N, C-alpha and C positions, 0 to 999 in steps of 0.2 A: 843784295846782301845791304843790311843795316850800317848806317855811319855811326860811328860813335864819336861825340864831341866832348872835349875834355877841356876843363879849365885847369892849369898847372898854376899852382900859388906857389912862391919861395922866395927866398930873398938872394940868392946867388946866381946873377944873371946867365954866368956860363952854364952852370947846371940846369937852368930854364932852358937854354938853347937845345942842350944836349937832349933833354926831355923831349922835346918839341921834334926834334930831329928823328929820335926813337919812334916816338909816338906814330910821326906822319910816314915813316918807313912800312908801316902796315896800312893794307888797302881798305880804305872806308873809315880809317881813323884821322880826325881832324884835332888840332890843337891850338887853344890860346893860351898865351903865357902871360902872367901877372905879377908883378912884385908889390902892388899897392893893395893892400887888404881891403881898404873902403871901397875900392873900386869892383872887388868881387860881387858883393850883395846884389849889388843893381845890374851886373851882367848876368848873374845866374837867374834874376827874374824875368829878365828881358830876351833872353837867348835858350835855346835848346842846349841844355847840357847834361849830359848822361853819366860823366864821371868828374868829380873834383880831386884831382891829385893834390896832396899836401906835399911839399919838397921841404927843403931844410931851410932854416933859419926864422921860422915863424914863431911867435910867442905862444905858448901853451894856451892860454885865453881864447887867442883868436881860434886856434884849433878846435876847440870845445865850443865855441860860438858858432863856427861855420858849419860843423857837424849837427848842431840842433836846428840851425836855420835850414839846412839843407831838408833834415828829417820832416820840417814843419809844412814844407811847401806842397802844393797839391800835383805836384810832379814827381816820377822816380828821379832822383837824384843820388847817385852812389858816391862815398868818399871813400878814397884809399889813403892812407898813409904810406909815403914810398920815400925812404930816404937813400935810396942807393940799391945796389945789388944787381945791376946790368939789365938789359933788354929782355931775357929769358925770366927772371923776377916779374919784372911789370907784365909781361904777356900772361904770366901764371895769375897774378893777381887779377887781370881783368877778366881772363876767361873763368876764373871761381865765380864772378859775379854775373857773367854774361857766358854761361855752360853752351848755350845753344850757338853761339858765335865761332866755337871751338873748330879749327879746320879738321 
């Protein structure tokens, strides 16, 4: 089974903690959480990241910039705008990007 590595970015630590727990409740899914936008660019360049998950509280310009950054990398990094909706919605968003992983 392929491991999916998430970088979850947001400003609400409680929400980030919940997202990390939800993500890591799935076999083969790993999450790094981050509230410092400046840290994210280097992290994505230096680590295996499959999904950048954008959570609440981020500035609109940062969201635009990180999407462009991910699109211009020489590796496949998907970006999901996720602002709630529960674990079922999150799984659906992930399986839409990676349909071959769907159980």
